[in-house]
MARZAZA-943775 format. One line per 8 residues: their letters; for each residue x, y, z of C-alpha. Coordinates in Angstrom, 2 decimals. Example, Ala and Ser with C-alpha at 12.3 -4.5 7.8 and 13.67 -1.06 7.14 Angstrom:
REM residues 2
as	12.30:-4.50:7.80; 13.67:-1.06:7.14
***
This chain:
REM residues 577
mrvnreew	-8.63:25.36:16.31; -5.74:24.91:13.88; -4.66:21.39:12.97; -1.10:20.56:11.96; -1.66:17.79:9.43; 2.03:17.48:8.61; 2.60:16.21:12.14; 0.38:13.22:11.43
eraagehw	2.76:12.00:8.74; 6.08:13.01:10.29; 5.75:11.73:13.83; 4.89:8.33:15.21; 2.55:8.75:18.17; -0.22:6.96:20.02; -2.90:9.40:18.96; -3.72:13.02:18.22
iylgryqe	-6.81:14.42:19.93; -8.82:17.55:19.12; -11.71:17.87:21.53; -12.46:21.58:21.80; -15.30:22.22:24.21; -15.55:18.48:25.01; -12.12:18.37:26.62; -13.52:19.09:30.10
avnealaq	-16.07:16.25:29.85; -13.35:13.82:28.78; -11.09:14.98:31.62; -13.92:14.32:34.06; -14.44:10.86:32.55; -10.73:10.08:32.96; -10.87:11.26:36.56; -13.86:8.95:37.11
leargasr	-11.89:6.04:35.64; -8.92:6.81:37.88; -11.11:7.09:40.99; -12.75:3.72:40.24; -9.51:2.06:39.16; -11.26:1.00:35.97; -8.25:-0.36:34.09; -7.11:-2.33:37.12
aiwarega	-10.64:-3.71:37.50; -10.71:-4.79:33.86; -7.40:-6.66:34.16; -8.56:-8.18:37.46; -11.70:-9.47:35.67; -14.06:-7.66:38.05; -17.52:-8.03:36.54; -18.83:-5.65:39.18
lwsedlqq	-17.31:-2.80:37.16; -20.28:-3.06:34.81; -23.12:-4.47:36.90; -24.44:-4.95:40.41; -26.48:-8.03:39.50; -24.73:-11.18:40.78; -25.78:-13.34:37.84; -24.68:-10.69:35.35
iseieqrl	-21.37:-10.25:37.17; -20.69:-13.97:36.85; -21.59:-13.96:33.15; -19.36:-10.95:32.48; -16.40:-12.56:34.22; -16.80:-15.52:31.86; -16.47:-13.19:28.84; -13.12:-11.51:29.55
gwldlpdd	-10.81:-14.08:27.98; -10.01:-11.65:25.14; -7.57:-9.97:27.51; -5.34:-13.08:27.35; -5.47:-13.72:23.60; -2.34:-11.76:22.57; -0.28:-14.13:24.79; -2.31:-17.33:24.74
mrietprl	-2.80:-17.56:20.98; 0.93:-17.52:20.18; 1.10:-21.28:20.75; -1.50:-21.78:17.98; 0.32:-20.01:15.14; 2.67:-22.87:14.11; -0.14:-25.38:13.64; -2.23:-22.84:11.74
ealalelq	0.68:-22.23:9.39; 0.92:-26.01:8.96; -2.78:-26.17:8.04; -2.28:-23.45:5.42; 0.62:-25.38:3.86; -1.40:-28.59:3.95; -4.26:-26.98:2.02; -1.83:-25.38:-0.39
aakfrral	-0.23:-28.78:-1.08; -3.72:-30.25:-1.63; -4.21:-27.70:-4.47; -6.92:-25.65:-2.78; -7.08:-22.15:-4.27; -9.70:-20.47:-2.11; -11.65:-20.81:1.11; -15.22:-19.72:1.77
llgmggss	-15.80:-18.64:5.36; -19.36:-19.48:6.39; -19.95:-17.34:9.46; -21.72:-14.29:10.80; -20.78:-11.24:12.86; -17.85:-11.89:15.16; -17.00:-15.08:13.26; -16.57:-13.33:9.93
lapevlre	-15.91:-9.59:10.18; -12.32:-9.62:11.46; -11.22:-12.24:8.88; -12.81:-10.14:6.15; -11.00:-7.00:7.34; -7.66:-8.83:7.47; -8.18:-10.21:3.95; -9.00:-6.74:2.63
vfgvapgm	-6.04:-5.05:4.33; -3.34:-7.69:3.70; -4.53:-9.28:0.49; -3.45:-12.84:-0.31; 0.18:-13.98:-0.09; 1.52:-15.72:-3.24; 0.31:-19.30:-3.45; -1.96:-19.05:-0.42
ldvtvlda	-5.74:-19.40:-0.30; -8.01:-16.47:-1.04; -10.50:-16.34:1.83; -13.95:-15.00:0.91; -16.55:-14.36:3.58; -20.05:-15.59:2.75; -22.38:-14.21:5.42; -25.56:-14.17:3.38
tdpeqiar	-28.75:-16.06:2.69; -29.53:-14.20:-0.55; -29.72:-16.85:-3.30; -28.17:-14.58:-5.94; -25.19:-13.81:-3.72; -24.65:-17.46:-2.79; -24.81:-18.54:-6.44; -22.46:-15.76:-7.54
veeqddla	-19.84:-16.63:-4.92; -20.19:-20.34:-5.65; -19.44:-19.78:-9.34; -16.34:-17.66:-8.79; -14.09:-20.75:-8.66; -14.18:-24.53:-8.89; -15.74:-26.10:-5.80; -13.22:-28.94:-6.04
atafiaas	-10.49:-26.35:-5.30; -12.47:-24.70:-2.48; -12.11:-25.23:1.26; -14.88:-24.19:3.63; -14.51:-22.71:7.10; -17.68:-23.17:9.14; -17.31:-20.68:12.01; -19.87:-20.34:14.80
ksgttaet	-19.29:-19.76:18.50; -22.62:-21.33:19.47; -22.46:-23.99:16.78; -26.11:-23.31:15.99; -25.94:-20.16:13.82; -28.64:-20.69:11.18; -26.71:-19.12:8.31; -23.56:-21.15:9.02
rtlmeyfa	-25.37:-24.46:9.33; -27.56:-24.04:6.24; -24.65:-22.85:4.09; -22.60:-25.79:5.28; -25.41:-28.20:4.37; -25.83:-26.57:0.97; -22.17:-26.72:-0.02; -21.74:-30.26:1.29
gqlepivg	-24.60:-31.20:-1.03; -22.97:-29.37:-3.93; -19.57:-30.96:-3.29; -20.57:-34.60:-2.93; -21.45:-35.18:-6.62; -18.10:-33.63:-7.57; -15.63:-35.17:-5.10; -17.65:-37.98:-3.51
edwrrhfi	-16.85:-38.89:0.09; -13.88:-36.52:-0.01; -16.27:-33.61:0.58; -15.42:-33.98:4.28; -11.79:-33.05:3.56; -13.00:-29.66:2.35; -14.46:-28.55:5.69; -12.79:-26.86:8.66
vitdpgtp	-14.81:-26.01:11.78; -14.17:-23.31:14.39; -16.49:-23.31:17.39; -16.70:-23.41:21.19; -16.37:-26.61:23.25; -19.32:-28.97:23.29; -21.39:-27.34:20.53; -23.50:-29.23:17.98
laalaeee	-21.09:-28.04:15.28; -18.13:-29.56:17.16; -20.03:-32.84:17.46; -20.82:-32.81:13.74; -17.18:-32.21:12.84; -16.10:-35.20:14.92; -18.90:-37.49:13.70; -18.24:-36.72:10.03
glralyin	-14.45:-36.72:10.34; -14.01:-33.27:8.81; -10.52:-32.08:7.91; -9.96:-29.92:11.00; -11.77:-28.89:14.17; -10.59:-25.86:16.17; -12.04:-25.36:19.63; -11.92:-21.73:20.66
ppdvggry	-11.58:-20.55:24.28; -15.18:-20.38:25.59; -14.54:-17.23:27.66; -14.26:-15.04:24.56; -17.42:-13.38:23.23; -18.01:-13.37:19.49; -17.32:-9.71:18.83; -14.15:-9.84:20.97
salslfgl	-12.82:-12.89:19.10; -10.76:-11.21:16.35; -7.45:-12.33:17.88; -8.73:-15.83:18.68; -8.94:-18.85:16.39; -11.94:-17.24:14.67; -9.62:-14.59:13.28; -6.31:-16.45:13.15
vpaalngi	-7.36:-19.58:11.22; -8.60:-17.72:8.11; -5.74:-15.24:8.44; -3.23:-18.10:8.25; -4.88:-19.44:5.08; -4.41:-15.99:3.53; -0.72:-16.13:4.42; -0.89:-13.50:7.17
dghrllqs	1.78:-13.84:9.87; -0.26:-14.52:13.01; 2.79:-14.13:15.24; 3.40:-10.56:14.04; -0.28:-9.70:14.41; -0.29:-10.99:17.99; 3.00:-9.25:18.78; 1.38:-5.92:17.84
aremarrc	-1.55:-6.74:20.14; 0.85:-7.71:22.96; 2.59:-4.34:22.67; -0.74:-2.49:22.89; -1.78:-4.64:25.86; 1.50:-3.73:27.56; 0.77:-0.04:27.05; -2.68:-0.60:28.57
rsavpdsq	-1.51:-2.67:31.54; -2.99:-2.06:34.97; 0.09:-0.21:36.28; -0.42:2.55:33.69; -2.64:5.44:34.85; -5.90:5.61:32.91; -4.98:9.05:31.58; -1.88:7.51:29.94
npaavlga	-3.53:4.27:28.80; -4.21:4.70:25.04; -7.27:2.43:25.11; -8.72:3.95:28.27; -8.30:7.41:26.76; -10.18:6.36:23.63; -12.89:4.74:25.77; -13.20:7.92:27.85
ilgacalq	-13.65:9.96:24.68; -16.26:7.56:23.29; -18.23:7.48:26.53; -17.96:11.15:27.48; -18.84:12.41:24.00; -21.83:10.05:23.80; -23.10:11.37:27.12; -22.74:14.90:25.71
grdkltll	-24.90:13.99:22.69; -22.04:13.09:20.33; -23.23:9.51:20.03; -22.65:8.99:16.28; -19.13:7.57:16.07; -18.09:8.40:12.52; -15.11:6.39:11.30; -12.66:7.93:8.85
tspslasl	-9.89:5.75:7.45; -6.96:5.76:5.08; -7.98:4.10:1.79; -6.17:0.83:2.60; -7.98:0.59:5.95; -11.51:1.22:4.63; -12.72:-2.22:5.73; -11.72:-1.67:9.38
gwwveqli	-15.07:0.02:9.97; -16.92:-3.24:9.31; -15.40:-4.80:12.43; -15.51:-1.67:14.62; -19.17:-1.22:13.70; -20.16:-4.56:15.20; -17.94:-4.19:18.26; -19.37:-0.78:19.20
aestgkdg	-22.99:-1.22:18.11; -23.54:-4.62:19.69; -21.61:-3.77:22.86; -23.15:-0.38:23.67; -26.63:-0.42:22.11; -28.88:-1.49:24.96; -31.04:-0.17:27.79; -32.04:2.75:25.54
kgilpveg	-28.42:3.90:25.31; -25.72:3.40:22.75; -23.07:4.68:20.37; -24.00:4.35:16.70; -21.02:3.66:14.43; -21.17:5.34:11.03; -18.68:3.66:8.70; -18.01:3.93:4.99
eppmalec	-19.80:7.28:4.70; -19.03:9.27:1.53; -17.36:12.65:2.22; -19.80:15.56:2.39; -19.80:19.32:2.90; -19.23:20.39:6.50; -22.80:21.65:6.94; -24.10:18.08:6.42
ygedrlfv	-22.54:16.84:9.67; -24.72:17.38:12.73; -23.76:18.21:16.29; -24.14:14.53:17.22; -20.88:13.39:15.59; -17.57:12.19:17.03; -14.91:11.44:14.41; -12.16:8.84:14.76
yarrrgda	-9.60:8.64:11.95; -7.58:5.42:11.54; -4.63:6.72:9.53; -2.00:4.53:7.91; 1.27:6.33:7.42; 2.34:6.65:3.77; -1.14:5.90:2.36; -2.97:8.18:-0.10
neavddla	-4.33:10.25:2.79; -4.61:13.73:1.28; -8.39:13.84:0.86; -9.17:12.26:4.23; -6.55:14.43:5.95; -8.22:17.50:4.51; -11.71:16.44:5.63; -10.51:15.48:9.12
arlaeagh	-8.68:18.77:9.59; -11.67:20.82:8.42; -13.99:18.90:10.77; -11.73:19.56:13.77; -11.30:23.21:12.85; -15.12:23.50:12.64; -15.39:22.28:16.25; -16.19:18.60:15.78
plvvlple	-14.29:16.32:18.19; -11.65:14.28:16.34; -9.24:11.51:17.33; -6.46:10.43:14.94; -5.08:6.92:15.46; -1.82:6.38:13.51; -0.83:2.98:12.12; 2.72:2.56:10.90
epyalgge	2.07:-0.59:8.87; -0.62:-3.28:8.35; 0.40:-5.49:11.30; -0.38:-2.58:13.61; -3.98:-3.80:13.17; -3.34:-6.30:15.96; -2.73:-3.47:18.39; -5.71:-1.50:17.12
ifrwefat	-8.00:-4.50:17.61; -6.92:-4.74:21.25; -7.19:-0.95:21.71; -10.77:-0.87:20.41; -11.83:-3.86:22.52; -10.43:-2.35:25.72; -11.86:1.08:24.83; -15.31:-0.44:24.28
avagyllg	-15.20:-2.04:27.72; -14.29:1.36:29.22; -17.03:3.18:27.31; -19.55:0.60:28.51; -18.64:1.38:32.11; -19.06:5.12:31.55; -22.44:4.59:29.86; -23.62:2.34:32.69
inpfdqpn	-24.26:-0.71:30.52; -22.96:-4.27:30.24; -20.86:-4.33:27.04; -20.65:-8.13:26.95; -24.26:-9.16:26.33; -26.66:-8.65:23.42; -30.18:-8.95:24.87; -32.07:-7.82:21.76
vdaakela	-30.19:-9.78:19.09; -32.17:-12.96:19.69; -35.55:-11.24:19.26; -35.31:-11.04:15.47; -33.85:-14.57:15.31; -36.74:-16.01:17.31; -39.34:-14.24:15.21; -37.62:-15.48:12.04
lqalarye	-37.66:-19.05:13.38; -41.37:-18.71:14.12; -41.97:-17.58:10.53; -39.99:-20.57:9.23; -41.95:-22.97:11.41; -45.22:-21.61:10.06; -43.87:-21.95:6.50; -42.97:-25.59:7.06
etgqldgd	-46.52:-26.20:8.33; -48.44:-24.22:5.72; -46.07:-23.77:2.77; -46.53:-20.00:2.98; -44.74:-17.16:4.67; -46.95:-14.93:6.76; -46.71:-11.30:5.81; -48.48:-8.01:5.58
qpvlqdgp	-50.05:-6.88:2.34; -48.47:-3.87:0.62; -50.38:-0.63:0.99; -49.02:0.62:-2.32; -47.63:-0.99:-5.50; -45.79:1.40:-7.83; -43.80:-0.17:-10.66; -41.08:-2.42:-9.21
lavyddap	-41.62:-1.05:-5.69; -44.17:-2.16:-3.10; -44.52:-0.23:0.18; -45.45:-1.83:3.50; -46.59:0.45:6.31; -48.86:0.34:9.35; -50.81:3.46:8.42; -51.48:4.18:4.73
kaesvaay	-51.24:7.93:4.25; -49.91:8.58:0.76; -50.56:7.88:-2.90; -47.02:7.38:-4.21; -43.73:5.85:-3.12; -42.13:9.30:-3.16; -44.84:10.67:-0.88; -44.40:7.76:1.54
lgrflkgg	-40.64:8.21:1.64; -40.91:11.97:2.07; -43.38:11.69:4.96; -41.27:9.02:6.64; -37.83:10.59:6.33; -38.87:14.17:6.99; -40.10:13.01:10.37; -36.47:12.80:11.47
rpgdyval	-35.28:15.16:14.19; -31.79:16.47:15.06; -29.90:13.60:16.68; -31.84:10.94:14.76; -30.28:8.65:12.15; -31.49:6.72:9.12; -30.66:3.03:8.68; -30.87:1.50:5.20
mayvdrnd	-31.35:-2.24:5.73; -31.05:-4.03:2.39; -31.87:-7.71:2.04; -30.27:-7.96:-1.39; -27.11:-9.35:-2.98; -24.07:-7.62:-1.43; -22.22:-6.79:-4.64; -20.41:-3.71:-5.94
angaalqr	-23.30:-2.42:-8.07; -25.88:-2.68:-5.30; -23.42:-1.20:-2.82; -22.79:1.79:-5.08; -26.53:2.39:-5.53; -27.12:2.29:-1.79; -24.23:4.69:-1.23; -25.82:7.17:-3.63
irqmiaea	-29.12:6.84:-1.79; -27.32:7.23:1.53; -25.55:10.41:0.46; -28.74:11.90:-0.96; -30.58:11.39:2.35; -27.68:12.63:4.49; -27.19:15.80:2.46; -30.91:16.56:2.33
lglavtvg	-31.63:15.96:6.02; -28.30:16.49:7.80; -28.72:13.13:9.55; -26.25:10.28:9.87; -27.18:7.44:7.51; -25.94:3.85:7.80; -26.09:1.04:5.24; -26.39:-2.62:6.16
fgprflhs	-26.93:-5.77:4.10; -29.23:-8.35:5.64; -28.96:-10.70:7.38; -25.31:-9.63:7.89; -26.21:-6.48:9.85; -28.49:-8.42:12.22; -25.29:-9.75:13.83; -23.78:-6.25:13.96
tgqihkgg	-26.02:-3.20:14.22; -29.18:-5.20:14.90; -28.61:-4.84:18.65; -28.43:-1.04:18.67; -31.41:-0.85:16.29; -33.64:-2.55:18.86; -31.87:-1.91:22.16; -30.34:1.53:21.67
pnsglflq	-32.01:4.94:21.75; -35.26:5.22:19.80; -33.61:7.64:17.39; -33.56:5.58:14.22; -35.64:5.71:11.07; -35.42:2.24:9.55; -35.92:1.79:5.83; -36.02:-1.94:5.11
ithtgtld	-35.40:-2.88:1.49; -36.34:-6.44:0.51; -36.20:-8.24:-2.82; -38.50:-10.77:-4.42; -36.38:-12.44:-7.10; -36.74:-15.42:-9.43; -33.58:-17.32:-8.47; -33.76:-19.59:-5.43
leipgrgy	-31.63:-22.38:-3.96; -32.88:-25.36:-1.99; -31.25:-26.29:1.31; -30.72:-30.07:1.57; -32.68:-31.70:4.37; -34.69:-28.59:5.13; -38.27:-27.82:4.31; -37.42:-24.40:2.92
sfgvlkss	-35.05:-22.64:0.52; -32.55:-19.82:0.97; -35.10:-17.43:-0.50; -37.60:-18.41:2.20; -34.91:-18.18:4.89; -33.93:-14.68:3.78; -37.58:-13.57:3.67; -38.21:-14.96:7.14
qaagdwaa	-35.15:-13.13:8.49; -36.38:-9.86:7.01; -39.84:-10.50:8.43; -38.39:-11.28:11.86; -36.32:-8.10:11.79; -39.34:-6.04:10.73; -41.51:-7.53:13.48; -38.80:-7.00:16.12
lrdrdrra	-38.50:-3.33:15.16; -42.24:-2.83:15.40; -42.37:-4.67:18.73; -39.87:-2.09:20.01; -42.00:0.80:18.63; -39.30:1.78:16.16; -40.12:3.98:13.17; -39.87:1.62:10.21
lrvdikgp	-40.93:1.53:6.57; -40.49:-1.41:4.22; -40.01:-1.25:0.45; -40.01:-4.51:-1.52; -38.41:-4.75:-4.95; -40.07:-6.90:-7.58; -37.80:-8.10:-10.38; -34.16:-7.07:-10.92
vsrglgal	-32.54:-5.42:-7.91; -30.77:-2.82:-10.04; -34.07:-1.63:-11.53; -35.69:-1.46:-8.11; -32.83:0.46:-6.49; -32.90:2.87:-9.44; -36.62:3.43:-8.93; -36.05:3.93:-5.20
eqalrqal	-33.30:6.48:-5.87; -35.59:8.36:-8.26; -38.45:8.36:-5.75; -36.13:9.67:-3.02; -34.86:12.44:-5.26; -38.46:13.49:-5.83; -39.33:13.15:-2.13; -36.36:15.12:-0.83
g	-36.31:17.76:-3.53
***
């Protein structure tokens, strides 16, 4: 198959598709969609498209409000612009968004793609419980010039509430009772967080439509409030989404609906074994994968099925990509695309299915958000799953809460004893079988089979240095084993890929990386610190994986993270040859 890359830059189109031998399966999927009237059913809010269970049908139909957001949210943009100007006049320079998953990923993508308009607030997402990361972000600017966005659909998200309590405690000695004027809340109606905002008289409270699920909330107030503080034009973003929604309207045949076509490709390829959705992007769109990862992983990873997103992967030789890959390339016209163009073309010419999605300019992100949401709903139908629930996400949360409760009673965190201590690394495993870290890692990773993947789950500070070290480790494993490798920082990934880890196919090898550091931060009014909270979240995740009979190995770093990741990289190099 020959690919005309020049066409990608010259012409403006909805997509370019190279499917090779998978074209027939996709055609059959589109015929199935047409026969069922899938797009019409989606717009008609028919929960029966995804389930036969009456209770599930009712719950699904209460989660389809995202279809209305491109129109309904337009009325909100003027008051959000007014809030941004109000904060600017009050001399705020930055905002910290305290949220997880659907409450934080879209705002972070928008900030990365658009940057910060002159004079507007720089919005930084803080979705962590790592004490070093919290302290580092806190010290990046004066707290007196910092606004805080506490974002939680349920109003009970542990990370959001504890971070809010911590920063309120840090602010009060600096600004006194005015600390309340630093906080903005986004939540659903009737939540504990909404009640707190009203009781304390916080600066602003935004009540989001309750019929919008977290991971489908990018075009709701959860995405638009922080975007406005950055100086992003919410009206233009919504106009792009409205245009995509128009192209996906129910009167359009599924075979001509750009989102239904993408959903058919996702679903059909997954059913053919191409269930590792590998995202390629233009350099300026690199962060888009963070949001797509949560949308796809949490929506499809259940009932032993699922599509695993692979985002941010370093480029590799063609022979390193297995026969379980589907590639989707989000390509911004005029960007420095030469290297990614070359890789994408070579992948398609080698027989890997490839979809190219062109974006003319940054505000086209609004349309792409709607396209991916609609496509995910379509793929869920083809896979035979409900894409609007997350049945396994709460398992790790509940186990973490149990660990915290025991800590408050006993002053100690329950935990296994390491089976091996080697320098800065301690290994935790159910069945001791080796004498060195390298031997453990080699035995564990070489147990992978074609179609498996490796997940690096790092409960460490999410900074550039640690990210670069994990990317080197990721590439080393992928090139040695020919398996897809993902990287997630905890507890951030628990609200993203955590669902597919526990509810998807049992095809993952999970390498949990934890850190025992010296810095810790107390949480006001709680009987535990952020260090204890992070450790309990890692323990809950570990226990949930083992409860689901997942293949998991834990490595704990003692002392500096950089030294431990270096030792881990060296051990892996020895293990993988």
